[in-house]
C-alpha positions in Angstrom: 110.7 -119.3 -67.7 109.8 -121.6 -64.8 106.7 -123.2 -63.5 105.8 -119.7 -62.0 104.9 -118.7 -65.5 102.0 -121.2 -65.4 101.0 -120.7 -61.8 103.0 -118.1 -59.8 104.2 -118.7 -56.3 106.2 -116.4 -54.0 109.7 -117.5 -53.3 109.8 -120.4 -51.0 111.7 -120.7 -47.8 113.1 -124.1 -47.0 111.4 -125.7 -44.1 112.9 -128.9 -42.5 110.5 -131.7 -42.2 111.0 -135.1 -40.6 109.7 -138.0 -42.7 107.7 -140.5 -40.8 107.1 -144.1 -41.3 104.6 -145.1 -44.0 103.1 -148.3 -42.7 99.4 -147.9 -42.6 97.4 -148.7 -39.5 93.6 -149.0 -38.9 92.4 -145.5 -38.0 89.1 -144.0 -37.0 87.2 -142.1 -39.7 87.6 -138.9 -37.8 91.3 -138.9 -38.4 90.8 -137.4 -41.9 89.0 -134.3 -43.0 85.2 -134.8 -43.1 82.8 -133.8 -45.8 81.4 -131.1 -43.4 84.9 -129.7 -42.9 85.5 -129.6 -46.6 82.2 -127.8 -47.2 83.1 -125.2 -44.6 86.6 -124.8 -46.1 85.0 -124.2 -49.5 82.5 -121.6 -48.2 85.2 -119.7 -46.3 87.7 -120.0 -49.1 85.2 -118.5 -51.6 84.6 -115.6 -49.2 88.3 -114.9 -49.1 88.8 -115.1 -52.9 85.9 -112.8 -53.4 87.7 -110.2 -51.3 90.5 -110.3 -53.9 88.3 -108.9 -56.6 89.3 -105.4 -57.7 86.8 -102.5 -57.8 86.5 -102.8 -61.6 85.6 -106.5 -61.3 88.9 -107.9 -62.4 91.1 -110.7 -61.1 93.7 -110.4 -63.9 95.6 -107.6 -65.6 98.1 -107.5 -68.4 100.5 -109.9 -66.6 100.3 -112.5 -63.9 97.7 -111.9 -61.2 94.9 -113.7 -59.5 93.2 -115.3 -62.5 93.7 -118.8 -61.2 90.9 -117.8 -58.8 88.5 -118.9 -61.5 89.5 -122.5 -61.3 89.1 -122.4 -57.5 85.7 -120.7 -57.7 84.4 -123.4 -60.2 85.8 -126.2 -58.1 84.1 -124.8 -55.0 80.7 -124.4 -56.8 80.7 -120.6 -57.5 80.2 -119.3 -61.0 82.5 -116.4 -62.0 79.5 -114.4 -63.4 78.1 -114.4 -59.8 81.2 -112.7 -58.4 80.7 -109.0 -58.5 82.2 -106.0 -56.7 79.6 -104.6 -54.3 76.8 -106.4 -56.2 77.4 -104.5 -59.5 76.5 -107.2 -62.0 77.9 -105.1 -64.9 81.4 -105.7 -63.5 81.0 -109.4 -62.9 84.3 -111.3 -63.0 83.5 -113.4 -66.0 82.6 -110.5 -68.3 85.6 -108.5 -67.2 87.9 -111.4 -67.7 86.5 -112.2 -71.2 86.9 -108.6 -72.2 90.6 -108.7 -71.1 91.3 -111.9 -73.1 89.7 -110.4 -76.2 92.0 -107.3 -76.1 94.4 -107.4 -79.0 97.3 -106.4 -76.7 96.7 -109.2 -74.3 98.8 -110.9 -72.9 101.9 -108.9 -73.8 104.1 -108.0 -76.7 106.2 -111.1 -76.1 103.8 -113.8 -75.0 104.8 -117.4 -74.1 102.7 -120.5 -74.5 101.8 -120.8 -70.8 100.0 -117.4 -71.0 97.5 -119.0 -73.3 97.4 -122.3 -71.4 96.7 -120.5 -68.1 94.0 -118.4 -69.8 92.4 -121.6 -71.4 92.1 -123.4 -68.1 90.7 -120.3 -66.3 88.4 -119.1 -69.0 86.9 -122.6 -69.2 86.4 -122.6 -65.4 84.8 -119.1 -65.7 82.3 -120.3 -68.2 84.0 -118.8 -71.3 84.5 -121.1 -74.3 88.3 -120.9 -74.7 88.2 -121.2 -78.5 85.4 -118.6 -78.8 86.4 -115.8 -76.5 85.7 -113.4 -79.4 85.7 -113.5 -83.2 89.4 -112.8 -83.1 90.5 -114.7 -79.9 90.8 -118.5 -80.0 93.0 -119.6 -77.1 93.1 -123.2 -78.5 94.5 -122.0 -81.8 96.9 -119.7 -79.8 98.3 -122.8 -78.1 98.6 -124.8 -81.3 100.8 -122.0 -82.7 103.6 -123.1 -80.2 103.8 -126.7 -81.5 107.5 -127.7 -81.9 107.8 -129.2 -85.4 111.3 -130.5 -84.9 110.3 -132.0 -81.5 106.8 -133.2 -82.0 104.8 -133.3 -78.9 106.4 -130.3 -77.2 104.7 -126.9 -77.0 106.9 -123.9 -76.5 110.7 -124.4 -76.1 111.2 -128.0 -74.9 113.6 -126.8 -72.2 110.6 -125.4 -70.5 108.9 -128.7 -70.0 106.0 -127.1 -68.0 104.7 -125.6 -71.3 104.1 -129.1 -72.6 102.5 -130.3 -69.3 100.1 -127.4 -69.3 99.4 -127.8 -73.0 98.0 -131.3 -72.1 96.1 -129.9 -69.2 94.5 -127.1 -71.3 93.9 -128.9 -74.5 92.4 -132.0 -72.8 90.9 -130.4 -69.7 89.1 -127.5 -71.4 86.5 -129.5 -73.2 83.8 -128.2 -75.5 80.6 -126.8 -73.9 79.0 -130.2 -74.7 81.7 -132.0 -72.7 83.7 -133.3 -75.7 87.5 -133.4 -75.8 88.2 -131.2 -78.8 91.7 -132.4 -79.8 92.4 -135.6 -81.7 93.8 -138.8 -80.2 97.0 -138.5 -82.3 97.8 -135.2 -80.7 97.0 -136.5 -77.2 99.3 -139.5 -77.8 102.1 -137.3 -79.0 102.1 -135.1 -75.9 101.8 -138.2 -73.6 104.9 -139.7 -75.2 106.9 -136.6 -74.3 105.5 -136.4 -70.7 106.5 -140.1 -70.2 110.0 -139.4 -71.6 110.6 -136.7 -69.0 109.7 -138.8 -65.9 112.7 -138.8 -63.6 114.2 -142.0 -62.2 112.6 -141.3 -58.8 109.1 -141.4 -60.4 108.4 -137.7 -60.5 108.9 -134.7 -62.8 110.4 -131.2 -62.7 109.5 -128.1 -64.6 112.5 -128.4 -67.0 113.2 -130.9 -69.7 114.9 -134.2 -68.7 114.3 -136.3 -71.8 117.6 -137.6 -73.1 119.6 -136.2 -70.3 120.8 -138.8 -67.8 121.8 -136.2 -65.2 118.4 -134.5 -65.3 116.6 -137.8 -65.2 118.6 -138.7 -62.1 117.9 -135.4 -60.4 115.4 -135.0 -57.6 111.8 -134.4 -58.7 109.5 -131.6 -57.7 106.2 -132.2 -55.9 104.5 -129.4 -57.8 105.3 -130.6 -61.3 104.7 -134.3 -60.4 101.1 -133.3 -59.5 100.7 -131.4 -62.7 102.3 -134.1 -64.8 100.1 -136.9 -63.5 97.1 -134.7 -64.0 98.3 -134.1 -67.6 98.5 -137.8 -68.2 95.1 -138.6 -66.8 93.2 -135.9 -68.6 94.9 -137.2 -71.8 93.3 -140.5 -71.2 96.0 -142.5 -69.3 94.4 -144.6 -66.6 95.6 -144.2 -63.0 96.7 -147.8 -63.0 99.4 -147.0 -65.6 102.9 -147.9 -64.5 104.2 -144.3 -64.8 101.4 -143.0 -62.6 101.9 -145.8 -60.1 105.6 -144.8 -59.9 104.6 -141.2 -59.4 102.3 -142.1 -56.6 105.1 -143.9 -54.9 107.3 -140.9 -55.3 104.6 -138.6 -53.7 104.1 -141.2 -50.9 107.8 -141.1 -50.2 107.6 -137.4 -49.5 104.7 -137.5 -47.0 105.3 -136.1 -43.5 103.6 -138.6 -41.2 102.7 -136.0 -38.5 100.9 -133.5 -40.8 100.1 -135.2 -44.1 102.1 -132.6 -45.9 104.4 -133.4 -48.9 108.0 -132.3 -48.2 108.7 -130.4 -51.4 112.0 -129.1 -52.8 111.0 -125.7 -51.3 110.0 -127.3 -48.0 106.5 -127.9 -46.7 104.1 -125.4 -48.2 100.5 -125.0 -49.4 101.1 -124.5 -53.1 103.2 -127.6 -53.6 100.6 -129.6 -51.6 97.8 -128.1 -53.6 99.4 -129.1 -56.9 100.0 -132.6 -55.7 96.4 -133.0 -54.4 95.0 -131.5 -57.6 97.1 -134.1 -59.6 95.6 -136.9 -57.5 92.2 -135.5 -57.9 92.5 -135.3 -61.7 93.5 -139.0 -61.7 90.6 -140.1 -59.5 93.0 -141.0 -56.7 91.6 -140.3 -53.2 94.2 -138.2 -51.3 92.7 -139.2 -48.0 93.0 -143.0 -48.2 95.4 -145.8 -49.0 98.9 -144.5 -49.8 98.1 -141.0 -48.6 96.9 -141.8 -45.1 100.0 -141.7 -43.0 101.0 -143.9 -40.1 99.8 -141.1 -37.8 96.4 -140.8 -39.4 97.1 -137.6 -41.4 96.5 -136.8 -45.1 97.4 -134.1 -47.5 93.9 -132.7 -47.3 94.3 -132.5 -43.5 97.5 -130.4 -44.0 95.7 -128.0 -46.4 92.8 -127.5 -44.1 95.2 -126.8 -41.3 96.8 -124.0 -43.4 93.5 -122.2 -43.7 92.4 -119.2 -41.6 88.8 -119.5 -40.5 86.5 -117.8 -40.7 88.6 -115.5 -42.9 89.1 -118.4 -45.5 92.5 -117.6 -46.8 95.3 -120.1 -46.8 98.9 -119.4 -45.6 101.8 -120.4 -47.7 104.1 -121.7 -45.0 102.9 -123.2 -41.7 104.8 -120.5 -39.9 103.0 -117.6 -41.7 100.6 -115.4 -39.9 98.7 -114.1 -42.8 97.1 -115.6 -46.0 98.6 -115.7 -49.5 96.4 -115.2 -52.5 98.1 -117.9 -54.6 98.2 -120.4 -51.7 94.5 -119.7 -51.1 93.7 -120.5 -54.7 95.9 -123.6 -54.9 94.6 -124.8 -51.5 90.9 -124.2 -52.2 90.9 -125.8 -55.6 92.6 -129.0 -54.2 90.4 -129.2 -51.1 87.3 -128.8 -53.3 88.4 -131.9 -55.3 89.5 -130.4 -58.6 92.4 -130.9 -60.9 93.8 -127.8 -62.6 90.4 -126.6 -63.9 86.8 -127.4 -63.3 83.5 -127.3 -65.2 81.7 -124.0 -64.4 78.7 -124.4 -62.2 75.3 -123.1 -63.3 75.1 -119.4 -62.2 72.6 -118.1 -59.7 72.4 -114.7 -61.4 69.0 -114.5 -63.1 69.4 -115.0 -66.9 73.1 -115.7 -66.8 74.0 -118.7 -69.0 76.5 -121.3 -67.8 78.6 -120.6 -70.9 79.4 -117.6 -73.1 81.3 -117.4 -76.3 81.3 -115.9 -79.8 78.6 -117.6 -82.0 79.8 -116.7 -85.5 82.7 -115.3 -87.5 82.7 -111.7 -88.5 83.2 -111.0 -92.2 86.4 -109.0 -92.6 87.7 -109.6 -89.1 90.9 -111.8 -88.9 90.6 -114.9 -86.8 92.6 -118.1 -86.0 91.6 -121.7 -86.2 93.3 -124.8 -84.7 94.3 -127.4 -87.2 95.9 -130.9 -87.1 96.9 -132.9 -90.2 97.6 -136.6 -89.6 98.9 -138.5 -92.7 98.5 -141.9 -91.0 102.2 -142.5 -91.1 103.2 -140.8 -87.8 103.8 -137.4 -89.4 101.5 -135.3 -87.3 101.3 -131.6 -88.1 99.8 -129.0 -85.7 99.3 -125.4 -86.4 97.3 -122.2 -85.9 95.8 -121.0 -89.1 95.2 -117.2 -89.7 92.4 -116.2 -92.1 90.0 -113.4 -92.7 86.5 -114.8 -93.3 84.0 -113.4 -95.8 81.0 -114.5 -93.9 79.7 -115.8 -90.6 81.2 -119.2 -91.3 84.0 -120.5 -93.6 84.8 -123.8 -95.2 87.4 -126.5 -94.7 88.8 -125.7 -98.2 89.3 -122.1 -97.2 91.1 -123.1 -94.0 93.4 -125.5 -95.8 94.2 -122.9 -98.5 95.0 -120.4 -95.8 97.2 -122.9 -94.0 99.6 -123.1 -97.0 100.8 -119.6 -96.4 99.4 -118.4 -93.1 100.0 -121.2 -90.6 102.1 -121.1 -87.4 104.2 -123.1 -87.4 104.6 -123.2 -91.2 104.4 -126.4 -93.2 101.1 -127.6 -91.8 99.6 -127.8 -95.3 101.8 -127.7 -98.5 99.2 -128.7 -101.1 95.5 -129.7 -101.4 93.5 -131.2 -104.2 91.2 -129.9 -105.5 92.7 -126.5 -105.0 89.5 -124.6 -105.4 85.8 -124.9 -105.6 84.0 -127.8 -103.9 84.3 -131.5 -103.8 85.9 -134.3 -101.8 89.5 -133.7 -100.9 91.5 -136.3 -102.8 95.0 -135.4 -101.9 96.7 -133.4 -99.1 100.4 -132.8 -98.7 101.1 -135.3 -101.4 99.2 -138.2 -99.9 96.3 -139.2 -102.1 93.1 -141.2 -101.3 93.6 -144.9 -102.0 90.8 -147.4 -101.7 89.3 -147.2 -98.2 92.2 -145.0 -97.0 90.9 -141.5 -97.6 91.1 -138.0 -96.0 88.5 -137.4 -93.3 87.7 -134.5 -91.0 86.5 -134.1 -87.5 85.3 -130.8 -85.9 85.6 -130.2 -82.2 86.2 -133.9 -81.4 83.2 -135.1 -83.4 83.2 -138.3 -85.5 85.4 -138.3 -88.6 83.6 -138.0 -91.9 84.7 -137.6 -95.5 86.7 -134.4 -95.9 85.2 -132.0 -98.5 86.2 -128.5 -99.4 82.7 -127.3 -98.7 82.6 -128.7 -95.1 81.3 -125.9 -93.0 83.7 -124.5 -90.3 82.5 -122.1 -87.7 84.1 -119.7 -85.3 86.5 -121.4 -82.9 86.1 -124.9 -84.4 89.0 -127.2 -83.7 89.7 -129.1 -87.0 91.4 -132.5 -87.3 92.1 -133.9 -90.7 93.5 -137.4 -91.0 94.2 -140.1 -93.7 93.2 -143.6 -93.2 90.4 -146.2 -93.3 
């Protein structure tokens, strides 16, 4: 698996680019892309992406397809529910996508973690609560199931480092509908530690694991994954003044082509790599049109992306030499030009009566579901898992979730014992750690404040549950 599992690109053809000098000079404002040009790019880009919609309203099938269009639509101010084939609102893109994700056979018989990360980022942008796609589909819990117990902080096989980067992007970027980060700080910190450990000596990252491997750490970094990795750090709460992000900025700056504003990637100059880099800068609140990213010849990465767009058609070409647009390049290019990271909050729809968000509102008695659970013992032994249970009502309880986690958690071992083991009451011991003075077990739901953990604490459909021991 490579980064194409997270966001596919067609095979790149190397393009030689001459790196220019990087000394900045005073330049007229007209040297960079104007707000009016960006607005036109967004309008035309949306028009092109709408042309990619299938007659049944879909952008995605059982495998990789054009579902990243949802992140670009949201970034450009278009709600997925407003995107319809021939005006048929019954086939709007959001409803069709939600129905696909809720299908028991999706994504395949042998899924990988990036399938769920990709779906999380795009369902969020489409206005679908990722943890409440349906009573049986919780994408956040699906991601939790790929936690690597023996290598805490990694999601999916650690060799495929992109799975961990996109876990950070999905778990932190796809907030609750109220705008709250739903995962606990301990989990965010664990992922950040792994991302930092994989930063190459040149300041960037690649899609494969480098941690602990001197040869890999010394290898050349990739523009694409550097953009994704800095975005992952920033959405995880790392400030853009952090040393690792400053070093990554220097790496990106060193790859700028002065005459065009493009980044000279491992695959040569291309729209997708530039789109990922700009999205990374956007996610970190770093302006890609000023300072380090305004070249000595007055060009910026956004200038390059705009130059790759066909107008009025709106599609973006992959290589500067191409004569027709590419769907993936158009998605990556538009999302970046529109100022987004790797997802975006869905805009309010223009379709009458259509809500900004949709999602399952309650559990269904007798229908199996999954819930995302973290257990933090306060001593650095964070456990992360997806818990499978079959509710007996429209809600369940914390006690029922912890009980189920003993035997039905992925990965296993998330919960080994809980006291009391039945009924109601304050949880006094979990996994052998007992309450002691002010250090007690507390629970947070969907990123809310921690409160005393009790077996009867109500848990609803799609709730992200964090239990921790401490004062």
